[in-house]
C-alpha positions as a LaTeX table, in Angstrom:
\begin{tabular}{lrrr}
\hline
Residue & $x$ (\AA) & $y$ (\AA) & $z$ (\AA) \\
\hline
Met1 & $-68.60$ & $-128.56$ & 146.91 \\
Ser2 & $-71.61$ & $-126.69$ & 148.25 \\
Leu3 & $-74.72$ & $-126.90$ & 146.12 \\
Thr4 & $-77.19$ & $-124.72$ & 147.96 \\
Ala5 & $-78.70$ & $-122.55$ & 145.24 \\
Ser6 & $-82.40$ & $-122.97$ & 144.68 \\
Pro7 & $-83.76$ & $-123.56$ & 141.16 \\
Ser8 & $-86.02$ & $-120.56$ & 141.72 \\
Thr9 & $-83.11$ & $-118.22$ & 142.43 \\
Ala10 & $-82.64$ & $-115.65$ & 139.67 \\
Cys11 & $-79.33$ & $-115.66$ & 137.74 \\
Arg12 & $-77.47$ & $-112.51$ & 138.66 \\
Phe13 & $-74.19$ & $-111.36$ & 140.12 \\
Ser14 & $-74.06$ & $-110.57$ & 143.80 \\
Ser15 & $-73.87$ & $-106.90$ & 144.66 \\
Ala16 & $-70.34$ & $-107.51$ & 145.91 \\
Phe17 & $-69.16$ & $-108.65$ & 142.49 \\
Leu18 & $-71.07$ & $-105.97$ & 140.63 \\
Gly19 & $-69.14$ & $-103.50$ & 142.74 \\
Leu20 & $-66.15$ & $-104.19$ & 140.47 \\
Thr21 & $-66.68$ & $-101.26$ & 138.15 \\
Ser22 & $-63.26$ & $-100.47$ & 136.75 \\
Asn23 & $-60.68$ & $-102.29$ & 134.67 \\
Arg24 & $-58.21$ & $-101.70$ & 137.48 \\
Asp25 & $-60.52$ & $-103.51$ & 139.90 \\
Leu26 & $-60.71$ & $-106.47$ & 137.55 \\
Gln27 & $-56.95$ & $-106.56$ & 137.06 \\
Leu28 & $-56.39$ & $-106.51$ & 140.80 \\
Leu29 & $-58.89$ & $-109.33$ & 141.19 \\
Thr30 & $-56.99$ & $-111.50$ & 138.75 \\
Arg31 & $-53.53$ & $-110.83$ & 140.15 \\
Arg32 & $-54.05$ & $-110.87$ & 143.92 \\
Lys33 & $-54.73$ & $-113.87$ & 146.06 \\
Arg34 & $-58.44$ & $-114.11$ & 145.49 \\
Pro35 & $-61.02$ & $-114.69$ & 148.20 \\
Gln36 & $-63.89$ & $-117.10$ & 147.71 \\
Met37 & $-66.18$ & $-115.40$ & 145.19 \\
Pro38 & $-69.95$ & $-115.82$ & 145.17 \\
Lys39 & $-71.33$ & $-118.61$ & 143.01 \\
Phe40 & $-73.96$ & $-118.21$ & 140.37 \\
Pro41 & $-77.21$ & $-120.04$ & 140.94 \\
Gln42 & $-76.74$ & $-123.23$ & 139.00 \\
Ala43 & $-80.37$ & $-123.77$ & 138.00 \\
Cys44 & $-81.49$ & $-120.59$ & 136.29 \\
Leu45 & $-85.08$ & $-120.33$ & 135.21 \\
Ser46 & $-85.55$ & $-119.20$ & 131.64 \\
Ser47 & $-86.47$ & $-115.55$ & 131.23 \\
Ser48 & $-86.99$ & $-112.97$ & 128.52 \\
Ser49 & $-83.59$ & $-111.49$ & 129.38 \\
Asp50 & $-81.66$ & $-114.67$ & 128.57 \\
Pro51 & $-79.04$ & $-114.23$ & 125.84 \\
Leu52 & $-80.13$ & $-115.01$ & 122.29 \\
Leu53 & $-77.91$ & $-118.09$ & 122.13 \\
Val54 & $-79.47$ & $-119.59$ & 125.25 \\
Lys55 & $-82.97$ & $-119.10$ & 123.84 \\
Ala56 & $-82.00$ & $-120.72$ & 120.54 \\
Ala57 & $-80.40$ & $-123.64$ & 122.37 \\
Arg58 & $-83.68$ & $-124.22$ & 124.20 \\
Gly59 & $-85.63$ & $-124.04$ & 120.95 \\
Glu60 & $-87.41$ & $-120.83$ & 121.90 \\
Pro61 & $-88.44$ & $-118.23$ & 119.29 \\
Val62 & $-85.61$ & $-115.86$ & 118.39 \\
Ser63 & $-85.25$ & $-112.85$ & 116.11 \\
Arg64 & $-82.32$ & $-114.45$ & 114.26 \\
Ala65 & $-79.91$ & $-117.35$ & 114.55 \\
Pro66 & $-77.24$ & $-116.49$ & 117.12 \\
Ala67 & $-73.67$ & $-117.02$ & 115.96 \\
Trp68 & $-70.30$ & $-117.87$ & 117.43 \\
Met69 & $-67.30$ & $-119.90$ & 116.24 \\
Met70 & $-65.39$ & $-122.78$ & 117.73 \\
Arg71 & $-61.79$ & $-121.63$ & 118.29 \\
Gln72 & $-62.91$ & $-118.05$ & 117.72 \\
Ala73 & $-60.04$ & $-116.92$ & 119.97 \\
Gly74 & $-56.68$ & $-118.02$ & 118.68 \\
Arg75 & $-53.78$ & $-117.86$ & 116.26 \\
Tyr76 & $-55.68$ & $-116.46$ & 113.28 \\
Met77 & $-55.97$ & $-113.15$ & 115.18 \\
Ala78 & $-52.97$ & $-110.81$ & 115.01 \\
Ile79 & $-53.66$ & $-109.53$ & 118.51 \\
Tyr80 & $-53.48$ & $-113.09$ & 119.87 \\
Arg81 & $-50.20$ & $-113.81$ & 118.08 \\
Lys82 & $-48.72$ & $-110.66$ & 119.58 \\
Leu83 & $-49.80$ & $-111.72$ & 123.06 \\
Ala84 & $-48.43$ & $-115.24$ & 122.48 \\
Glu85 & $-45.01$ & $-113.78$ & 121.70 \\
Lys86 & $-44.94$ & $-112.30$ & 125.21 \\
His87 & $-46.41$ & $-115.44$ & 126.78 \\
Pro88 & $-45.15$ & $-118.38$ & 124.66 \\
Ser89 & $-46.40$ & $-121.10$ & 127.01 \\
Phe90 & $-49.90$ & $-122.32$ & 126.13 \\
Arg91 & $-50.33$ & $-123.58$ & 129.69 \\
Glu92 & $-49.59$ & $-120.08$ & 130.98 \\
Arg93 & $-52.04$ & $-118.49$ & 128.56 \\
Ser94 & $-54.80$ & $-120.96$ & 129.39 \\
Glu95 & $-54.21$ & $-121.19$ & 133.15 \\
Thr96 & $-53.70$ & $-117.53$ & 134.13 \\
Thr97 & $-56.89$ & $-115.64$ & 134.84 \\
Asp98 & $-56.01$ & $-112.27$ & 133.36 \\
Leu99 & $-54.64$ & $-113.90$ & 130.18 \\
Ile100 & $-57.68$ & $-116.17$ & 129.84 \\
Val101 & $-60.01$ & $-113.20$ & 130.12 \\
Glu102 & $-58.00$ & $-111.04$ & 127.73 \\
Ile103 & $-57.82$ & $-113.77$ & 125.07 \\
Ser104 & $-61.47$ & $-114.79$ & 125.47 \\
Leu105 & $-62.54$ & $-111.18$ & 124.94 \\
Gln106 & $-60.37$ & $-110.55$ & 121.85 \\
Pro107 & $-62.96$ & $-111.90$ & 119.37 \\
Trp108 & $-65.79$ & $-110.35$ & 121.40 \\
Glu109 & $-64.25$ & $-106.91$ & 121.09 \\
Ala110 & $-63.43$ & $-107.41$ & 117.40 \\
Phe111 & $-66.56$ & $-109.16$ & 116.06 \\
Arg112 & $-69.31$ & $-109.15$ & 118.73 \\
Pro113 & $-70.33$ & $-112.83$ & 118.45 \\
Asp114 & $-73.40$ & $-114.03$ & 120.34 \\
Gly115 & $-71.30$ & $-116.45$ & 122.37 \\
Val116 & $-68.06$ & $-115.81$ & 124.24 \\
Ile117 & $-66.33$ & $-119.10$ & 124.99 \\
Ile118 & $-63.69$ & $-119.27$ & 127.67 \\
Phe119 & $-60.15$ & $-119.69$ & 126.35 \\
Ser120 & $-59.13$ & $-123.04$ & 127.79 \\
Asp121 & $-58.44$ & $-126.63$ & 126.76 \\
Ile122 & $-60.22$ & $-129.93$ & 127.27 \\
Leu123 & $-57.10$ & $-131.21$ & 129.08 \\
Thr124 & $-56.97$ & $-128.30$ & 131.53 \\
Pro125 & $-58.67$ & $-130.17$ & 134.42 \\
Leu126 & $-56.45$ & $-133.28$ & 134.22 \\
Pro127 & $-53.96$ & $-132.33$ & 136.98 \\
Ser128 & $-56.86$ & $-131.59$ & 139.32 \\
Phe129 & $-57.70$ & $-135.30$ & 139.43 \\
Gly130 & $-54.22$ & $-136.79$ & 139.23 \\
Val131 & $-53.08$ & $-136.76$ & 135.59 \\
Gln132 & $-50.09$ & $-134.54$ & 134.86 \\
Phe133 & $-49.37$ & $-133.40$ & 131.32 \\
Asp134 & $-47.07$ & $-131.15$ & 129.34 \\
Ile135 & $-47.56$ & $-129.43$ & 126.01 \\
Glu136 & $-44.57$ & $-129.67$ & 123.68 \\
Glu137 & $-44.25$ & $-127.40$ & 120.68 \\
Leu138 & $-43.96$ & $-130.18$ & 118.10 \\
Arg139 & $-45.76$ & $-133.09$ & 119.77 \\
Gly140 & $-48.61$ & $-131.23$ & 121.44 \\
Pro141 & $-49.95$ & $-132.66$ & 124.71 \\
Val142 & $-47.77$ & $-135.32$ & 126.32 \\
Ile143 & $-48.69$ & $-137.52$ & 129.29 \\
Gln144 & $-45.50$ & $-139.15$ & 130.52 \\
Thr145 & $-47.27$ & $-141.93$ & 132.44 \\
Pro146 & $-50.23$ & $-143.27$ & 130.44 \\
Ile147 & $-52.88$ & $-145.21$ & 132.34 \\
Arg148 & $-53.42$ & $-148.69$ & 130.91 \\
Thr149 & $-53.48$ & $-150.92$ & 133.99 \\
Glu150 & $-55.18$ & $-151.25$ & 137.36 \\
Glu151 & $-51.97$ & $-150.00$ & 138.93 \\
Gly152 & $-52.17$ & $-146.86$ & 136.82 \\
Leu153 & $-55.68$ & $-146.16$ & 138.06 \\
Lys154 & $-54.30$ & $-145.68$ & 141.57 \\
Thr155 & $-52.90$ & $-142.28$ & 140.57 \\
Leu156 & $-56.42$ & $-140.91$ & 140.11 \\
His157 & $-58.26$ & $-139.02$ & 142.83 \\
Pro158 & $-61.51$ & $-137.00$ & 143.05 \\
Ile159 & $-61.38$ & $-133.69$ & 141.24 \\
Asp160 & $-60.00$ & $-130.80$ & 143.29 \\
Leu161 & $-61.88$ & $-127.77$ & 141.99 \\
Glu162 & $-59.69$ & $-125.44$ & 144.04 \\
Gln163 & $-56.94$ & $-126.17$ & 141.50 \\
Leu164 & $-59.25$ & $-124.82$ & 138.79 \\
Arg165 & $-60.07$ & $-121.52$ & 140.47 \\
Phe166 & $-58.56$ & $-119.67$ & 137.50 \\
Val167 & $-61.35$ & $-121.13$ & 135.35 \\
Gly168 & $-64.07$ & $-120.09$ & 137.77 \\
Asp169 & $-62.70$ & $-116.60$ & 138.26 \\
Ser170 & $-62.31$ & $-116.13$ & 134.51 \\
Leu171 & $-65.93$ & $-117.07$ & 133.88 \\
Lys172 & $-67.13$ & $-114.64$ & 136.54 \\
Ile173 & $-65.14$ & $-111.81$ & 134.99 \\
Leu174 & $-66.34$ & $-112.70$ & 131.48 \\
Arg175 & $-69.96$ & $-112.51$ & 132.65 \\
His176 & $-69.24$ & $-109.05$ & 134.04 \\
Glu177 & $-67.42$ & $-107.88$ & 130.90 \\
Val178 & $-70.00$ & $-109.19$ & 128.43 \\
Gly179 & $-72.80$ & $-107.74$ & 130.51 \\
Gly180 & $-75.64$ & $-109.87$ & 129.20 \\
Gln181 & $-75.00$ & $-108.93$ & 125.57 \\
Ala182 & $-73.86$ & $-112.46$ & 124.74 \\
Ala183 & $-73.83$ & $-115.91$ & 126.29 \\
Val184 & $-70.72$ & $-117.01$ & 128.14 \\
Leu185 & $-69.83$ & $-120.57$ & 127.20 \\
Gly186 & $-67.88$ & $-123.15$ & 129.14 \\
Phe187 & $-66.77$ & $-126.49$ & 127.77 \\
Val188 & $-65.39$ & $-129.91$ & 128.63 \\
Gly189 & $-64.09$ & $-132.95$ & 126.82 \\
Ala190 & $-66.18$ & $-136.13$ & 126.79 \\
Pro191 & $-64.80$ & $-139.05$ & 128.83 \\
Trp192 & $-63.85$ & $-141.11$ & 125.77 \\
Thr193 & $-61.98$ & $-138.22$ & 124.18 \\
Ile194 & $-60.13$ & $-137.36$ & 127.40 \\
Ala195 & $-59.32$ & $-141.05$ & 127.88 \\
Thr196 & $-57.67$ & $-141.24$ & 124.45 \\
Tyr197 & $-55.01$ & $-138.79$ & 125.65 \\
Ile198 & $-54.58$ & $-140.49$ & 129.03 \\
Val199 & $-54.25$ & $-143.98$ & 127.53 \\
Glu200 & $-52.24$ & $-143.09$ & 124.43 \\
Gly201 & $-49.97$ & $-140.65$ & 126.25 \\
Gly202 & $-50.89$ & $-137.81$ & 123.92 \\
Thr203 & $-52.26$ & $-137.34$ & 120.44 \\
Thr204 & $-52.57$ & $-140.26$ & 118.04 \\
Arg205 & $-53.84$ & $-141.05$ & 114.57 \\
Thr206 & $-54.70$ & $-144.69$ & 115.17 \\
Tyr207 & $-55.99$ & $-144.94$ & 118.78 \\
Thr208 & $-54.46$ & $-148.41$ & 118.89 \\
Asn209 & $-53.91$ & $-148.67$ & 122.64 \\
Ile210 & $-57.31$ & $-147.46$ & 123.79 \\
Lys211 & $-59.25$ & $-149.37$ & 121.13 \\
Thr212 & $-57.35$ & $-152.53$ & 122.04 \\
Met213 & $-58.16$ & $-151.98$ & 125.72 \\
Cys214 & $-61.85$ & $-152.22$ & 124.85 \\
His215 & $-61.16$ & $-155.95$ & 124.38 \\
Thr216 & $-58.05$ & $-156.72$ & 126.44 \\
Ala217 & $-58.64$ & $-154.60$ & 129.56 \\
Pro218 & $-62.31$ & $-153.54$ & 129.48 \\
Asn219 & $-62.59$ & $-153.29$ & 133.27 \\
Val220 & $-59.64$ & $-150.91$ & 133.47 \\
Leu221 & $-61.06$ & $-148.76$ & 130.69 \\
Arg222 & $-64.52$ & $-148.71$ & 132.27 \\
Ala223 & $-63.02$ & $-147.66$ & 135.59 \\
Leu224 & $-61.08$ & $-144.86$ & 133.90 \\
Leu225 & $-64.14$ & $-143.65$ & 131.98 \\
Ser226 & $-66.29$ & $-143.77$ & 135.12 \\
His227 & $-63.75$ & $-141.70$ & 137.05 \\
Leu228 & $-63.59$ & $-139.18$ & 134.23 \\
Thr229 & $-67.38$ & $-139.02$ & 134.09 \\
Gln230 & $-67.65$ & $-138.03$ & 137.74 \\
Ala231 & $-64.81$ & $-135.50$ & 137.49 \\
Ile232 & $-66.16$ & $-133.91$ & 134.32 \\
Ser233 & $-69.67$ & $-133.70$ & 135.78 \\
Glu234 & $-68.34$ & $-131.80$ & 138.80 \\
Tyr235 & $-66.31$ & $-129.56$ & 136.49 \\
Val236 & $-69.38$ & $-128.71$ & 134.40 \\
Val237 & $-71.41$ & $-127.75$ & 137.48 \\
Phe238 & $-68.45$ & $-125.67$ & 138.68 \\
Gln239 & $-68.38$ & $-123.78$ & 135.38 \\
Val240 & $-72.11$ & $-123.12$ & 135.51 \\
Glu241 & $-71.89$ & $-121.91$ & 139.11 \\
Ser242 & $-69.06$ & $-119.63$ & 138.02 \\
Gly243 & $-71.13$ & $-117.99$ & 135.31 \\
Ala244 & $-71.31$ & $-120.14$ & 132.17 \\
His245 & $-74.71$ & $-119.78$ & 130.48 \\
Cys246 & $-74.17$ & $-122.83$ & 128.30 \\
Ile247 & $-71.80$ & $-125.82$ & 128.18 \\
Gln248 & $-70.41$ & $-127.62$ & 125.15 \\
Ile249 & $-69.18$ & $-131.20$ & 125.42 \\
Phe250 & $-66.50$ & $-132.01$ & 122.86 \\
Asp251 & $-66.31$ & $-135.70$ & 122.00 \\
Ser252 & $-63.65$ & $-134.77$ & 119.48 \\
Trp253 & $-62.45$ & $-138.33$ & 118.90 \\
Gly254 & $-65.78$ & $-140.11$ & 119.33 \\
Gly255 & $-66.08$ & $-140.18$ & 115.56 \\
Gln256 & $-63.02$ & $-142.43$ & 115.45 \\
Leu257 & $-65.12$ & $-145.24$ & 116.91 \\
Pro258 & $-67.45$ & $-147.46$ & 114.87 \\
Pro259 & $-71.03$ & $-146.48$ & 115.75 \\
Asp260 & $-71.69$ & $-149.62$ & 117.81 \\
Met261 & $-68.48$ & $-149.05$ & 119.76 \\
Trp262 & $-69.40$ & $-145.41$ & 120.36 \\
Glu263 & $-72.72$ & $-146.64$ & 121.78 \\
Arg264 & $-70.80$ & $-148.82$ & 124.22 \\
Trp265 & $-67.73$ & $-146.80$ & 125.10 \\
Ser266 & $-68.70$ & $-143.15$ & 124.82 \\
Lys267 & $-72.44$ & $-142.59$ & 124.82 \\
Pro268 & $-73.27$ & $-144.03$ & 128.28 \\
Tyr269 & $-70.72$ & $-141.78$ & 129.95 \\
Ile270 & $-71.96$ & $-138.68$ & 128.11 \\
Lys271 & $-75.51$ & $-139.56$ & 129.13 \\
Glu272 & $-74.44$ & $-139.86$ & 132.75 \\
Ile273 & $-72.76$ & $-136.44$ & 132.67 \\
Val274 & $-75.86$ & $-134.87$ & 131.16 \\
Ser275 & $-78.11$ & $-136.58$ & 133.72 \\
Ile276 & $-76.00$ & $-135.37$ & 136.65 \\
Val277 & $-75.75$ & $-131.83$ & 135.31 \\
Lys278 & $-79.44$ & $-131.57$ & 134.44 \\
Lys279 & $-80.40$ & $-132.57$ & 137.98 \\
Arg280 & $-78.29$ & $-129.78$ & 139.40 \\
Cys281 & $-78.46$ & $-127.20$ & 136.60 \\
Pro282 & $-81.76$ & $-127.99$ & 134.85 \\
Glu283 & $-82.00$ & $-124.82$ & 132.76 \\
Thr284 & $-78.41$ & $-124.80$ & 131.47 \\
Pro285 & $-78.33$ & $-125.81$ & 127.79 \\
Ile286 & $-75.78$ & $-128.47$ & 126.84 \\
Val287 & $-74.31$ & $-128.83$ & 123.35 \\
Leu288 & $-72.70$ & $-132.06$ & 122.12 \\
Tyr289 & $-70.19$ & $-131.85$ & 119.29 \\
Ile290 & $-68.47$ & $-134.85$ & 117.70 \\
Asn291 & $-66.06$ & $-134.38$ & 114.84 \\
Gly292 & $-67.07$ & $-136.79$ & 112.07 \\
Asn293 & $-70.56$ & $-137.36$ & 113.49 \\
Gly294 & $-72.41$ & $-138.11$ & 110.25 \\
Gly295 & $-72.80$ & $-141.77$ & 111.20 \\
Leu296 & $-73.81$ & $-141.00$ & 114.77 \\
Leu297 & $-76.57$ & $-138.38$ & 114.58 \\
Glu298 & $-79.50$ & $-140.62$ & 115.44 \\
Arg299 & $-77.47$ & $-142.19$ & 118.24 \\
Met300 & $-76.65$ & $-138.76$ & 119.70 \\
Lys301 & $-80.29$ & $-137.69$ & 120.08 \\
Asp302 & $-81.09$ & $-139.52$ & 123.30 \\
Thr303 & $-78.00$ & $-138.43$ & 125.23 \\
Gly304 & $-80.20$ & $-135.78$ & 126.84 \\
Val305 & $-78.36$ & $-132.78$ & 125.40 \\
Asp306 & $-80.23$ & $-129.74$ & 124.12 \\
Val307 & $-78.16$ & $-129.11$ & 121.00 \\
Ile308 & $-76.33$ & $-131.32$ & 118.51 \\
Gly309 & $-73.37$ & $-129.74$ & 116.76 \\
Leu310 & $-73.07$ & $-130.79$ & 113.12 \\
Asp311 & $-69.69$ & $-130.93$ & 111.45 \\
Trp312 & $-69.34$ & $-129.61$ & 107.90 \\
Thr313 & $-69.60$ & $-133.06$ & 106.29 \\
Val314 & $-73.29$ & $-133.30$ & 107.23 \\
Asp315 & $-75.82$ & $-131.49$ & 105.06 \\
Met316 & $-77.80$ & $-129.21$ & 107.37 \\
Ala317 & $-81.17$ & $-130.09$ & 105.82 \\
Asp318 & $-80.41$ & $-133.81$ & 106.06 \\
Gly319 & $-79.19$ & $-133.41$ & 109.63 \\
Arg320 & $-82.38$ & $-131.63$ & 110.60 \\
Lys321 & $-84.52$ & $-134.40$ & 109.11 \\
Arg322 & $-82.51$ & $-137.11$ & 110.85 \\
Leu323 & $-82.60$ & $-135.41$ & 114.24 \\
Gly324 & $-86.22$ & $-134.26$ & 114.14 \\
Pro325 & $-87.87$ & $-131.10$ & 115.45 \\
Asn326 & $-87.36$ & $-131.61$ & 119.19 \\
Ile327 & $-83.66$ & $-130.85$ & 119.42 \\
Ser328 & $-81.68$ & $-127.77$ & 118.43 \\
Val329 & $-78.70$ & $-127.86$ & 116.09 \\
Gln330 & $-75.44$ & $-125.94$ & 115.80 \\
Gly331 & $-73.27$ & $-125.36$ & 112.76 \\
Asn332 & $-72.17$ & $-125.99$ & 110.22 \\
Val333 & $-70.34$ & $-123.82$ & 107.67 \\
Asp334 & $-67.15$ & $-125.44$ & 106.37 \\
Pro335 & $-64.25$ & $-123.47$ & 107.95 \\
Val336 & $-62.56$ & $-123.32$ & 104.54 \\
Tyr337 & $-65.37$ & $-121.06$ & 103.29 \\
Leu338 & $-63.68$ & $-118.33$ & 105.33 \\
Phe339 & $-60.84$ & $-118.42$ & 102.79 \\
Ser340 & $-63.28$ & $-118.01$ & 99.88 \\
Pro341 & $-64.48$ & $-114.77$ & 98.25 \\
Leu342 & $-66.88$ & $-113.03$ & 100.60 \\
Pro343 & $-69.92$ & $-113.43$ & 98.29 \\
Ala344 & $-69.38$ & $-117.20$ & 98.35 \\
Leu345 & $-69.23$ & $-117.12$ & 102.14 \\
Thr346 & $-72.42$ & $-115.06$ & 102.24 \\
Asp347 & $-74.23$ & $-117.56$ & 100.03 \\
Glu348 & $-73.13$ & $-120.49$ & 102.20 \\
Ile349 & $-74.28$ & $-118.78$ & 105.40 \\
His350 & $-77.66$ & $-118.12$ & 103.78 \\
Arg351 & $-77.90$ & $-121.76$ & 102.68 \\
Val352 & $-77.10$ & $-123.15$ & 106.12 \\
Val353 & $-79.53$ & $-120.80$ & 107.86 \\
Asp354 & $-82.26$ & $-121.59$ & 105.31 \\
Cys355 & $-81.81$ & $-125.34$ & 105.79 \\
Ala356 & $-81.74$ & $-125.07$ & 109.57 \\
Gly357 & $-85.04$ & $-123.21$ & 109.78 \\
Pro358 & $-86.17$ & $-120.31$ & 111.98 \\
Arg359 & $-86.03$ & $-122.00$ & 115.38 \\
Gly360 & $-83.49$ & $-124.02$ & 117.33 \\
His361 & $-80.39$ & $-123.13$ & 115.33 \\
Ile362 & $-77.05$ & $-121.71$ & 116.49 \\
Leu363 & $-74.94$ & $-120.63$ & 113.53 \\
Asn364 & $-71.36$ & $-121.83$ & 113.78 \\
Leu365 & $-68.66$ & $-123.49$ & 111.74 \\
Gly366 & $-68.58$ & $-127.25$ & 111.31 \\
His367 & $-65.19$ & $-127.27$ & 113.05 \\
Gly368 & $-62.83$ & $-124.75$ & 114.61 \\
Val369 & $-61.45$ & $-121.64$ & 112.92 \\
Leu370 & $-58.35$ & $-122.60$ & 110.94 \\
Val371 & $-54.95$ & $-120.99$ & 111.40 \\
Gly372 & $-54.46$ & $-118.37$ & 108.70 \\
Thr373 & $-58.15$ & $-117.53$ & 108.40 \\
Pro374 & $-58.54$ & $-113.88$ & 107.32 \\
Glu375 & $-59.98$ & $-111.76$ & 110.11 \\
Glu376 & $-61.96$ & $-109.88$ & 107.48 \\
Ala377 & $-63.83$ & $-113.09$ & 106.68 \\
Val378 & $-64.63$ & $-113.71$ & 110.34 \\
Ala379 & $-65.99$ & $-110.18$ & 110.65 \\
His380 & $-68.06$ & $-110.73$ & 107.50 \\
Phe381 & $-69.45$ & $-114.00$ & 108.90 \\
Phe382 & $-70.84$ & $-112.22$ & 111.94 \\
Asp383 & $-72.08$ & $-109.23$ & 109.94 \\
Val384 & $-74.08$ & $-111.55$ & 107.69 \\
Ala385 & $-75.38$ & $-113.50$ & 110.68 \\
Arg386 & $-76.69$ & $-110.33$ & 112.31 \\
Ser387 & $-78.43$ & $-109.29$ & 109.10 \\
Leu388 & $-80.55$ & $-112.44$ & 108.82 \\
Lys389 & $-83.63$ & $-111.53$ & 110.82 \\
Val390 & $-86.09$ & $-114.39$ & 111.00 \\
Asp391 & $-89.23$ & $-112.53$ & 109.88 \\
Ser392 & $-87.79$ & $-110.78$ & 106.85 \\
His393 & $-85.39$ & $-113.56$ & 105.87 \\
Tyr394 & $-87.95$ & $-116.34$ & 105.78 \\
Glu395 & $-90.46$ & $-114.15$ & 103.99 \\
Asp396 & $-87.81$ & $-113.76$ & 101.27 \\
Val397 & $-86.80$ & $-117.41$ & 100.96 \\
Gly398 & $-90.27$ & $-118.82$ & 101.48 \\
Lys399 & $-91.05$ & $-121.78$ & 103.68 \\
Ser400 & $-89.94$ & $-124.56$ & 101.37 \\
Thr401 & $-86.66$ & $-125.06$ & 103.22 \\
Met402 & $-88.10$ & $-124.99$ & 106.73 \\
Val403 & $-88.04$ & $-128.39$ & 108.35 \\
Val404 & $-88.97$ & $-127.45$ & 111.91 \\
\hline
\end{tabular}
């Protein structure tokens, strides 16, 4: 993969891509055999025109806390359910450029969040480095040939980014569609989390096979994690070059490890990804989210990421104190608050924003949007977020809750 962009090169579309001015042009782009499209400079210098979310991620002064939601595109939206009836395969929806773009933009068009995250899945890149998977309606992701031995490792190969062109093209189109009014977010799974699926053969509640491998086949597991680390690093850079302003790493199942085991089996590989990406994309903010991270916060600080996502079980004020002033935070309204009366949701948003302080905070949920969430509540969440201007809000609440 060519990495020729200079860190001093400004982040902007080429004139060729900006020539796509109509919806018809964009539709043709997604449906025809696509030529090689220009890459974004992967090392953007910060500027006053950066989206609000990017500035907050870097800890720069902002007028208000930017807001987006994990899983903000999905089954809670009627428009998504209608589309899913026509396209029942999740793999089709998440691996077809025009569908990815349409779904990613559904919450943008409805609620105007400050971040537009690509509709995808952490398992999407697996076939591009040798791991085939299916998604079954009842079982979820299924990997027919789990990797648990040295022989199994032989099926792996370096990531083929050409197989992921639909991701790159989707990000380019999203940048064009959003037009600088919001940050476009890409994401990846952390090596440990991806490995749980590859070793277990799918989802699990106990993680018995992979946890046992830590002791019975540590060299095999290390080799798998190292391969995933290199592949994921390349995939992150690819997403940034394709237009992602910011990247979130989901270590969704890292919280299933005891803290000392997370230090050994997840953290080093996350640190390596961040190190590789920061060398090639130094100004791209990286967010790290671990579900159930209350026991890991201090250990997450020195991974090199710019933002730590807090789940809803961590008190925001306590999380801020534990992490200190030199790292931004994201979160962390309990998703169930979106089922509550709107005044209760308003109060909780105010509380979280107050505890987070005026700088270095991205407002989000502490987990993804739940199926069945009222769209009215999601709209209200973003309306309240937009109303909380830093100057007026903190004059009202005083400075007693500010910890940064």
